[in-house]
N, C-alpha and C positions, 0 to 999 in steps of 0.2 A: 458533099460536106462530110467531114470526119465524124465518127460516132462521138456522142457526148460522153464525157468521162463521168463515171459514177462517183459520188462524193466519198464513198467508202469501199473498202475491200472486206469480203467475208474472211473468216479464219482460213478456210480452204484456199481461197484466192491468194491470200497473203503468203501461205506456205509455198505455193507455186511461184509467186513473184520473187520470194527470197531466193529460190533456186536460179531463176532467170537473172536476177541482179548479180548473183555471185558468178554465174557462168558467162553471162553476156548474151548467149543464145543457146538453144537446145531443142532437140526433137522431143516429142511426147515421151518416148522411151527413155531418153536421157534425163528428162525431168523426173520421171517415175523412179529411175535408178538413184537419183540424188536425194530423194525425199527420205526423211527419217521413217523408220519402219512403223512407228506408232503415232497416230493411228494410220493404218495401212490404207492405201487407195488403190483401186483397180485401174488398169489402163484406160478403160472407157470413162471412168470418173475424171481422170486427169485430162483426157481429151475434151470432155464436156466443159470443164472449168477453164481450160485454155481458150476454148471458143467463146465462152462468156467474157473472159478478159479481153479478147480481141474485139468483141462487140462493144464493150465498155470503153475501148480506146487505150487500154494499158499495154497491150502487146500487138505485134504485127507478125506476119509470117512471110517467108520466102520459100519457094519450092526448090529443093535440091534433090535431083533424081526423083525417087518416088516419095520422099518424105518432105514434110513441112518443117521448117526450122523457125522457131518462134524467138523473138527478141523483144525486150522491153521498150516501150515508147516513152513511158513515164519513169523518171529516175526515182530511186528510193527517197531521196531528200524531198523531192516535190510531193510524193505521196504522203510522206510524214507530215510535211507542213500543211497539206490539205486536210489531213485527218485532225491535226491540232486546231486548225481554224474552225473546223466543224464542231469539235468538242467545246471550244471556247464559246462559240455562238450558241450552241444548244444548252450548255450547263452553266455558263459563267457570264451571261448577259453581254457577250462580246468583250469581256474584260480579261486581258492577259494577266493583269494584276491579281484578280480574284483566283485565277487558275494557280498562279505561283503561290499565293498565300495559302490556298487549300493544300497544295503539295507540302509546303513548309510545315503546316499544322499537323499533317497526317504522317509524315515520314520522319524517321530519325536519321540524321546525317552524321557521318563521321567527320572529324576535323579536316581531313583532306578534301572531302566534298564541299564542305562549307567554305574552305579557302578558295577553291575553284569558282564557286558561286560568287563570292565577294569580288574576285578578280574580274569575272565576266560582267558583273554589275558596274564596277568601276570603269572598265574599258568601254562599256556601252554608254555610260554617262558622258565620257569624253568625246564620243563620236556624235552626240546629239547636238 
């Protein structure tokens, strides 16, 4: 049975996943080289985090020569949607409407963003 996916990624795990989503696959050394310098991570830290991601079911590895090459199993969009579902469940009583209303109340949108939001709402209403 495959490992159970964790419902969320830590900040460090997300940093590594961002690299893997961008590159498609990479060794630990390649991940380390692609990470922003701040905050810096050591090789062993990256290796540990990649192994945790593998146990969580987010990545898998293939052996190429002496190195393991890691690739994402979960796409960015799937991880994003999972995180939003978790946020909605935990803080907004499973109501996407409450989430959107909260965002609209807290954020200041420029006219272009509001126009895109209106278009998305109108298009979504037609598909229902």
